[in-house]
C-alpha positions in Angstrom: 0.0 0.0 0.0 2.8 2.3 0.9 4.5 1.8 -2.5 1.3 2.5 -4.2 0.9 5.8 -2.3 4.5 6.7 -3.1 4.0 6.0 -6.8 0.8 8.0 -6.8 2.6 10.9 -5.2 5.4 10.8 -7.8 2.8 10.8 -10.6 0.9 13.7 -9.1 4.1 15.7 -8.6 5.1 15.0 -12.3 1.7 16.2 -13.5 2.0 19.4 -11.5 5.7 20.0 -12.5 5.3 19.2 -16.2 3.4 22.4 -17.1 5.8 24.5 -15.1 8.8 23.0 -17.0 7.1 23.5 -20.3 6.3 27.1 -19.4 9.9 27.7 -18.4 11.2 26.2 -21.7 8.8 28.3 -23.7 10.0 31.5 -21.8 13.6 30.5 -22.5 13.0 30.1 -26.2 11.2 33.4 -26.4 14.0 35.2 -24.5 16.6 33.6 -26.8 14.6 34.6 -29.9 14.3 38.2 -28.6 18.0 38.4 -27.8 18.9 37.2 -31.3 16.5 39.6 -32.9 18.0 42.5 -30.9 21.6 41.5 -31.8 20.9 40.8 -35.5 19.3 44.3 -35.8 22.8 45.8 -35.4 24.0 44.0 -38.6 23.2 44.5 -42.3 21.9 41.6 -44.4 22.4 42.6 -48.1 25.5 42.6 -50.2 26.4 42.9 -53.9 29.6 41.8 -55.5 31.5 41.6 -58.8 33.9 38.7 -60.0 36.3 38.1 -62.8 38.0 34.8 -63.5 38.8 31.9 -65.9 36.3 29.2 -67.0 37.1 25.7 -68.1 34.8 23.0 -69.5 34.7 19.3 -70.4 32.5 17.7 -73.1 33.5 16.0 -76.3 36.1 18.8 -76.5 38.0 19.8 -73.5 39.7 23.0 -72.2 42.5 20.7 -71.0 43.1 19.2 -74.5 45.8 16.8 -75.6 48.2 19.5 -76.8 47.4 22.6 -74.7 45.3 24.1 -72.0 42.9 26.8 -73.2 42.4 29.8 -70.8 39.2 31.7 -71.1 37.7 34.7 -69.5 34.5 35.4 -67.5 32.9 38.0 -65.4 29.8 38.1 -63.2 27.7 39.7 -60.5 26.3 38.4 -57.3 23.6 39.6 -54.9 23.5 38.1 -51.4 21.0 38.1 -48.5 22.1 36.8 -45.1 19.4 35.1 -43.0 21.6 34.1 -40.0 25.3 34.2 -39.3 25.5 30.7 -40.7 23.0 30.7 -43.6 22.4 33.0 -46.5 21.0 33.1 -50.1 22.6 34.5 -53.2 21.9 35.0 -56.9 24.7 34.9 -59.4 25.0 35.8 -63.1 28.1 34.9 -65.1 29.1 35.5 -68.7 32.2 34.2 -70.5 33.9 32.1 -73.1 36.7 29.6 -73.6 38.1 27.2 -76.2 38.6 23.4 -76.2 40.3 20.7 -78.2 40.3 16.9 -78.5 41.3 14.6 -75.6 44.2 12.2 -76.2 42.0 9.2 -76.8 39.7 11.0 -79.4 42.3 12.4 -81.9 41.1 10.2 -84.7 37.4 10.6 -84.1 35.5 12.1 -87.2 33.2 15.1 -87.1 30.9 16.0 -89.9 30.2 19.7 -90.8 26.7 19.5 -89.2 28.3 18.9 -85.8 27.6 15.2 -85.6 30.3 12.6 -85.0 30.8 9.8 -87.6 32.1 6.3 -86.8 31.8 4.5 -90.1 34.6 3.2 -92.4 34.2 5.8 -95.1 33.9 9.4 -93.7 31.6 11.7 -95.6 33.0 14.4 -97.8 34.0 17.5 -95.8 34.5 15.6 -92.5 37.7 16.1 -90.4 39.2 14.3 -87.5 38.9 15.9 -84.0 42.7 16.5 -84.0 42.2 19.1 -86.8 39.5 21.0 -85.0 38.9 23.2 -81.9 35.8 24.9 -80.6 34.9 28.1 -78.9 32.0 28.1 -76.3 30.3 31.2 -75.2 28.0 30.9 -72.2 25.9 32.6 -69.6 24.7 31.0 -66.3 22.3 32.2 -63.6 22.5 30.5 -60.2 20.5 30.3 -57.0 22.8 29.4 -54.1 22.4 28.4 -50.4 25.5 30.0 -48.8 26.7 28.1 -45.7 29.3 29.7 -43.4 31.4 26.6 -42.8 33.5 28.3 -40.1 30.6 28.4 -37.7 30.5 24.6 -37.6 34.0 24.3 -36.3 34.6 27.4 -34.3 32.2 29.9 -32.8 32.5 33.6 -33.5 31.7 34.8 -30.0 33.7 38.0 -30.1 32.4 39.0 -33.6 36.0 39.8 -34.7 36.5 37.1 -37.3 38.3 38.2 -40.5 38.3 35.1 -42.6 35.2 33.1 -43.7 34.8 30.0 -45.9 31.5 29.7 -47.7 30.1 26.5 -49.3 27.4 27.3 -51.8 25.4 24.4 -53.4 23.4 25.8 -56.3 21.0 25.2 -59.2 21.7 26.9 -62.5 20.1 28.1 -65.6 22.6 27.6 -68.5 22.8 28.8 -72.1 25.6 27.9 -74.4 26.7 29.2 -77.9 29.4 26.9 -79.4 31.2 27.1 -82.7 33.8 24.6 -84.2 36.8 25.9 -86.1 39.6 24.3 -88.2 43.0 24.5 -86.7 44.8 25.1 -90.0 43.2 28.4 -90.9 40.8 29.2 -88.0 37.9 29.2 -90.4 34.5 28.0 -89.1 34.0 24.3 -89.7 30.4 23.5 -88.7 27.7 24.8 -91.0 24.8 24.5 -88.6 24.1 26.4 -85.4 23.2 23.7 -82.9 19.9 24.2 -81.0 21.2 24.9 -77.5 18.1 25.8 -75.4 18.3 26.9 -71.8 18.9 24.0 -69.6 19.3 23.2 -65.8 22.5 22.4 -64.1 23.6 21.4 -60.6 26.8 22.3 -58.7 28.1 24.9 -56.4 30.9 27.2 -55.3 33.5 27.3 -52.6 34.6 30.8 -51.6 37.3 32.2 -49.2 36.0 35.6 -48.0 38.2 38.2 -46.2 36.8 41.1 -44.3 38.9 44.0 -45.6 36.8 46.6 -43.8 33.3 47.3 -42.4 32.0 47.9 -46.0 34.2 45.7 -48.2 35.0 42.0 -48.4 37.5 40.4 -50.8 37.0 36.9 -52.1 38.6 34.0 -53.9 36.0 31.6 -55.5 36.0 28.4 -57.4 33.0 26.4 -58.6 31.8 23.6 -60.8 28.5 22.8 -62.4 27.2 19.7 -64.2 25.9 20.5 -67.8 22.8 18.6 -68.8 23.3 19.3 -72.5 25.2 17.1 -74.9 25.5 19.9 -77.6 27.0 22.6 -75.5 30.5 22.3 -77.0 29.3 22.1 -80.6 29.4 18.3 -80.9 26.2 16.2 -80.5 27.5 12.7 -79.9 30.4 10.6 -78.5 30.5 11.5 -74.8 27.4 11.2 -72.7 26.1 14.2 -70.9 26.8 12.8 -67.5 30.5 13.7 -68.0 29.9 17.3 -69.1 30.9 20.1 -66.7 31.7 23.8 -66.5 34.2 25.0 -63.9 35.7 28.4 -62.9 38.2 30.1 -60.7 37.7 33.8 -59.9 38.5 36.8 -57.7 36.0 39.4 -56.5 35.0 42.2 -54.3 31.8 42.4 -52.2 30.2 45.5 -51.0 28.1 45.1 -47.8 25.0 47.3 -48.4 23.6 49.5 -45.6 26.6 49.3 -43.3 26.9 53.0 -42.5 25.1 52.7 -39.1 25.7 48.9 -38.7 28.6 46.9 -37.2 29.0 44.7 -40.3 27.2 42.1 -42.3 25.2 39.5 -40.4 27.7 36.9 -41.6 30.2 38.3 -39.0 27.7 38.5 -36.1 28.4 36.5 -32.8 27.2 32.9 -33.1 26.6 32.4 -29.4 23.9 34.6 -27.9 22.7 34.0 -24.3 19.6 35.9 -23.2 20.0 38.0 -20.1 17.2 37.7 -17.6 15.5 41.0 -16.7 16.9 42.8 -13.7 14.5 42.8 -10.8 14.9 45.9 -8.6 15.0 45.0 -4.9 12.9 47.1 -2.6 14.7 48.8 0.2 13.5 47.9 3.7 11.8 50.8 5.5 14.1 52.5 7.9 13.4 51.8 11.6 11.5 54.4 13.6 13.9 56.8 15.3 14.7 56.1 18.9 13.4 58.5 21.5 15.7 61.4 22.2 17.9 60.9 25.2 17.4 63.2 28.2 19.5 66.3 28.2 22.8 66.0 30.0 25.0 68.6 31.4 27.5 69.7 28.8 31.1 69.3 29.7 33.6 71.8 28.5 34.6 71.1 24.9 38.0 69.7 24.1 39.9 70.0 20.9 39.9 66.7 19.0 41.6 65.7 15.8 39.3 65.7 12.8 39.1 62.2 11.2 38.2 62.1 7.5 35.9 59.0 7.1 34.8 59.3 3.4 38.1 59.0 1.5 38.5 55.9 -0.7 41.6 54.5 -2.4 41.6 53.3 -6.0 39.5 50.2 -5.9 40.0 47.1 -8.2 37.4 46.1 -10.9 35.5 42.8 -11.0 35.4 41.1 -14.5 32.8 38.7 -16.0 32.5 36.1 -18.7 30.6 36.9 -21.8 26.8 37.0 -21.3 27.2 36.4 -17.5 26.4 38.5 -14.5 27.3 36.2 -11.7 30.4 37.1 -9.7 33.1 34.4 -9.5 33.7 34.9 -5.7 36.5 32.4 -5.5 38.5 34.0 -8.4 38.0 37.6 -7.2 38.0 37.0 -3.4 41.0 39.3 -3.0 39.5 42.1 -5.0 36.1 41.8 -3.2 37.8 41.9 0.3 39.7 45.0 -0.8 36.5 46.8 -1.7 34.6 45.7 1.4 37.5 46.7 3.8 37.9 50.1 2.0 34.1 50.9 2.4 34.2 49.8 6.1 37.2 52.1 6.7 35.4 55.0 5.1 31.9 54.7 6.6 30.8 58.1 5.3 31.6 57.4 1.6 28.7 56.8 -0.7 29.6 55.1 -4.0 28.3 54.3 -7.5 28.7 50.7 -8.7 29.0 50.9 -12.5 28.5 47.9 -14.8 30.0 47.7 -18.3 29.7 45.3 -21.3 31.8 44.6 -24.4 30.7 45.6 -27.9 29.2 42.3 -29.1 25.6 42.5 -27.9 22.7 44.7 -28.8 21.9 47.9 -26.9 19.0 46.5 -25.0 20.9 43.3 -24.1 23.9 45.3 -22.9 21.7 47.6 -20.8 20.2 44.6 -19.0 23.4 42.7 -18.4 25.4 45.7 -17.2 22.6 46.5 -14.7 22.6 42.9 -13.6 26.4 42.9 -13.1 26.2 46.2 -11.0 23.4 44.8 -8.9 25.3 41.5 -8.3 28.2 43.5 -6.7 25.8 45.6 -4.8 24.1 42.6 -3.3 27.4 41.1 -2.4 28.5 44.2 -0.5 25.2 44.4 1.3 25.7 40.7 2.4 29.1 41.8 3.8 27.6 44.4 6.1 27.7 47.5 3.8 24.6 49.7 4.1 22.4 49.7 1.0 21.8 53.4 1.4 25.5 54.0 0.5 25.3 52.0 -2.7 23.9 53.0 -6.1 24.0 50.4 -8.9 23.9 51.5 -12.6 24.2 49.7 -15.9 26.3 51.7 -18.3 26.0 49.5 -21.4 29.0 49.2 -23.8 32.3 50.4 -22.5 33.0 53.2 -24.9 36.4 54.0 -23.4 37.9 50.9 -25.2 38.4 50.2 -28.9 39.8 47.6 -31.2 40.3 44.1 -29.8 40.0 45.4 -26.2 36.4 46.4 -26.8 35.5 42.7 -27.3 37.7 41.4 -24.5 37.2 40.7 -20.7 38.5 44.2 -20.0 35.2 45.6 -21.2 33.0 43.2 -19.2 33.5 44.6 -15.7 32.1 46.4 -12.7 33.9 49.3 -11.0 33.2 51.2 -7.7 33.6 55.0 -7.7 33.0 57.5 -5.0 30.0 59.8 -5.6 
């Protein structure tokens, strides 16, 4: 019977506690969502870039032919939108051209003037072997990319000071090709028919190395490859199957981060770890006790000269530092500094002080105001617990520490509480 009662009690306790746990989890998610929203508001999302580079292709003819490597030219534009520090979307448009020749195992293949390969024993009149020909392929491609900030999977960007970023961008492309085959001997056009190269789809992607040159400009190196679902794109209709056809590129570019005038940077460089700070609850001061009745008058003794003791002078007091997104004092680590502050206030009982909390430059304005107030109140509560009167202490959250710049503005030096005499 006792076991049944115990089991029933556990079940009832679980039924009561479950809604409370679910409510707390919901509040935590809402707080995190709000903290991210406030932080992301300080970063821009749009960018536009320009790239120039070299394209290469493989089909029946190849840019890396048996006798030489053909180097083409291409240029393009990109427009990007960053959804989170890790994920973004981009549209690209590229235009270019390159040449290609026969591969080593295809030198004796025969091509007819209509662009069709021939494999019979008696070649038609006007046909030539692949070894006597080359092609020129003009192209334009438009891609929709999912941009993945790979760095964030291996190392968090807590300080928001990262300079290098690697982007992996799988994509789907619209492709249009315009090929022409020429004779090597005199560079005259060989094919007599323009092949019907309609717009087709391709799959592939890019890998980009992005460098943050400034708040407004990024530089990038990019390479990519796309499968070509078109067996006519190089001017030849047969021989190789389309599953082996591809178009690759290597390029350099510059990216302008739009709307960064009043922003920290693009959202790609925002902190990846954001911890919501609970709202600061102001503690109510206890009412002062009623004044004691005035003592009965006593006969005044003749006054004696006494030395005046100054009881409101304070020395320079040490600061207390905090981890990012935390407002709890590490009492063990800062016991020496805390003892110094407590002893100095006890030795100067007439000194009233301001307790000022500061934050680094990573969080949003609202987040920094809350966490700096929480840090200041944490030290105030500690001093009260050590016998310092609350009436002498005024806690204030100061937000970002504007006295620091550069790397120091994102370091532990900025996440601190100081005590100053009023």
